[in-house]
Short mmCIF file of the C-alpha atoms (twelve columns), coordinates in Angstrom:
data_MODEL
# 
_entry.id   MODEL 
# 
loop_
_atom_site.group_PDB 
_atom_site.id 
_atom_site.type_symbol 
_atom_site.label_atom_id 
_atom_site.label_alt_id 
_atom_site.label_comp_id 
_atom_site.label_asym_id 
_atom_site.label_seq_id 
_atom_site.Cartn_x 
_atom_site.Cartn_y 
_atom_site.Cartn_z 
_atom_site.pdbx_PDB_model_num 
ATOM 1  C CA . SER A 1  -41.994 -62.490 124.643 1 
ATOM 2  C CA . GLY A 2  -44.806 -61.855 122.131 1 
ATOM 3  C CA . VAL A 3  -42.951 -63.311 119.146 1 
ATOM 4  C CA . GLN A 4  -44.655 -66.115 117.235 1 
ATOM 5  C CA . PRO A 5  -42.142 -68.834 116.241 1 
ATOM 6  C CA . GLN A 6  -42.067 -70.130 112.663 1 
ATOM 7  C CA . THR A 7  -42.315 -73.794 111.725 1 
ATOM 8  C CA . ALA A 8  -39.087 -75.151 110.198 1 
ATOM 9  C CA . PRO A 9  -39.222 -75.759 106.438 1 
ATOM 10 C CA . PRO A 10 -39.729 -79.356 105.289 1 
ATOM 11 C CA . VAL A 11 -36.813 -81.392 103.949 1 
ATOM 12 C CA . PHE A 12 -37.033 -83.998 101.157 1 
ATOM 13 C CA . VAL A 13 -35.160 -87.240 101.897 1 
ATOM 14 C CA . PRO A 14 -34.916 -89.724 98.993  1 
ATOM 15 C CA . ILE A 15 -34.590 -93.423 99.794  1 
ATOM 16 C CA . CYS A 16 -33.254 -95.647 97.005  1 
ATOM 17 C CA . GLU A 17 -30.245 -97.656 95.854  1 
ATOM 18 C CA . ASP A 18 -28.281 -94.435 95.183  1 
ATOM 19 C CA . THR A 19 -28.943 -92.941 98.611  1 
ATOM 20 C CA . PRO A 20 -30.140 -94.882 101.685 1 
ATOM 21 C CA . GLY A 21 -32.193 -92.023 103.165 1 
ATOM 22 C CA . ILE A 22 -29.382 -90.261 104.988 1 
ATOM 23 C CA . ASP A 23 -28.825 -87.132 102.901 1 
ATOM 24 C CA . PRO A 24 -31.564 -84.607 102.087 1 
ATOM 25 C CA . ALA A 25 -32.184 -83.529 98.488  1 
ATOM 26 C CA . SER A 26 -33.571 -80.026 98.881  1 
ATOM 27 C CA . ASP A 27 -33.555 -79.320 95.141  1 
ATOM 28 C CA . GLY A 28 -34.558 -82.793 94.001  1 
ATOM 29 C CA . GLY A 29 -32.374 -84.674 91.551  1 
ATOM 30 C CA . THR A 30 -32.104 -87.819 89.474  1 
ATOM 31 C CA . PHE A 31 -32.185 -91.215 91.159  1 
ATOM 32 C CA . LYS A 32 -32.166 -94.882 90.212  1 
ATOM 33 C CA . GLY A 33 -35.566 -96.442 90.927  1 
ATOM 34 C CA . PRO A 34 -37.423 -97.598 92.814  1 
ATOM 35 C CA . LEU A 35 -37.578 -94.384 94.861  1 
ATOM 36 C CA . ALA A 36 -39.403 -93.611 98.083  1 
ATOM 37 C CA . LEU A 37 -39.452 -89.986 99.150  1 
ATOM 38 C CA . GLN A 38 -39.690 -89.078 102.813 1 
ATOM 39 C CA . ILE A 39 -40.522 -85.535 103.959 1 
ATOM 40 C CA . HIS A 40 -39.252 -84.373 107.347 1 
ATOM 41 C CA . CYS A 41 -39.801 -81.258 109.456 1 
ATOM 42 C CA . ALA A 42 -37.501 -80.397 112.350 1 
ATOM 43 C CA . THR A 43 -40.300 -78.700 114.316 1 
ATOM 44 C CA . GLN A 44 -41.585 -81.303 116.745 1 
ATOM 45 C CA . GLY A 45 -45.363 -81.768 116.559 1 
ATOM 46 C CA . SER A 46 -45.737 -80.209 113.128 1 
ATOM 47 C CA . SER A 47 -47.878 -81.487 110.263 1 
ATOM 48 C CA . ILE A 48 -46.690 -81.574 106.660 1 
ATOM 49 C CA . ALA A 49 -48.776 -80.909 103.556 1 
ATOM 50 C CA . CYS A 50 -47.634 -81.786 100.051 1 
ATOM 51 C CA . SER A 51 -48.885 -81.132 96.553  1 
ATOM 52 C CA . PHE A 52 -48.123 -82.395 93.059  1 
ATOM 53 C CA . ASP A 53 -49.843 -79.339 91.517  1 
ATOM 54 C CA . LYS A 54 -47.739 -76.618 89.908  1 
ATOM 55 C CA . GLY A 55 -50.526 -74.005 89.701  1 
ATOM 56 C CA . GLU A 56 -51.317 -71.046 91.925  1 
ATOM 57 C CA . ASN A 57 -54.035 -72.869 93.911  1 
ATOM 58 C CA . PRO A 58 -52.557 -76.288 94.668  1 
ATOM 59 C CA . ARG A 59 -54.547 -79.126 96.186  1 
ATOM 60 C CA . TRP A 60 -52.734 -79.842 99.447  1 
ATOM 61 C CA . LEU A 61 -52.640 -83.381 100.835 1 
ATOM 62 C CA . LEU A 62 -51.681 -84.405 104.363 1 
ATOM 63 C CA . TYR A 63 -48.319 -86.187 104.285 1 
ATOM 64 C CA . THR A 64 -48.591 -89.454 106.233 1 
ATOM 65 C CA . GLY A 65 -45.572 -91.451 105.107 1 
ATOM 66 C CA . PRO A 66 -43.022 -92.054 102.339 1 
ATOM 67 C CA . ILE A 67 -44.244 -91.404 98.789  1 
ATOM 68 C CA . LYS A 68 -43.347 -93.937 96.091  1 
ATOM 69 C CA . LEU A 69 -42.291 -92.159 92.906  1 
ATOM 70 C CA . GLU A 70 -42.573 -93.912 89.547  1 
ATOM 71 C CA . LYS A 71 -40.198 -93.581 86.578  1 
ATOM 72 C CA . GLY A 72 -40.205 -90.127 85.061  1 
ATOM 73 C CA . THR A 73 -40.144 -86.646 86.571  1 
ATOM 74 C CA . THR A 74 -42.346 -85.582 89.477  1 
ATOM 75 C CA . ALA A 75 -42.657 -82.028 90.785  1 
ATOM 76 C CA . LEU A 76 -43.465 -81.806 94.484  1 
ATOM 77 C CA . ARG A 77 -44.238 -78.956 96.881  1 
ATOM 78 C CA . ALA A 78 -44.361 -79.151 100.661 1 
ATOM 79 C CA . LYS A 79 -44.963 -76.911 103.662 1 
ATOM 80 C CA . ALA A 80 -45.301 -77.506 107.395 1 
ATOM 81 C CA . ILE A 81 -47.343 -76.011 110.235 1 
ATOM 82 C CA . ARG A 82 -47.658 -76.430 113.964 1 
ATOM 83 C CA . ILE A 83 -50.536 -74.964 115.955 1 
ATOM 84 C CA . GLY A 84 -49.433 -71.651 117.455 1 
ATOM 85 C CA . TYR A 85 -46.573 -71.278 114.972 1 
ATOM 86 C CA . LYS A 86 -46.303 -69.429 111.669 1 
ATOM 87 C CA . GLU A 87 -46.500 -71.663 108.603 1 
ATOM 88 C CA . SER A 88 -43.120 -72.685 107.174 1 
ATOM 89 C CA . VAL A 89 -41.825 -71.431 103.882 1 
ATOM 90 C CA . GLU A 90 -42.882 -73.618 100.978 1 
ATOM 91 C CA . ARG A 91 -40.290 -75.942 99.468  1 
ATOM 92 C CA . SER A 92 -40.461 -77.323 95.943  1 
ATOM 93 C CA . ALA A 93 -38.303 -79.792 94.044  1 
ATOM 94 C CA . GLU A 94 -38.317 -82.047 90.990  1 
ATOM 95 C CA . PHE A 95 -37.355 -85.696 91.260  1 
ATOM 96 C CA . THR A 96 -36.476 -87.814 88.239  1 
ATOM 97 C CA . VAL A 97 -36.540 -91.590 88.573  1 
ATOM 98 C CA . ARG A 98 -34.637 -93.509 85.912  1 
# 
């Protein structure tokens, strides 16, 4: 019908002792380490890009699997795209590992 669909926004899913990877953490949070962070997109066939840069021109990396976060605070950005679809909105969050 001439309307280009939009890729669903990515969701951050922390996996650690506090949370076994069931509940998303859209805004980040504080977690007991070790922490693996999974990023999921509901649009089938989409690719996810992530960045640890806070600036205006981030260096985007292809997300290929869970990211191990070390102790301290990590800022993360993510977006998703599928060919033929509009790019998703960008999500950002800060995760603190204690």
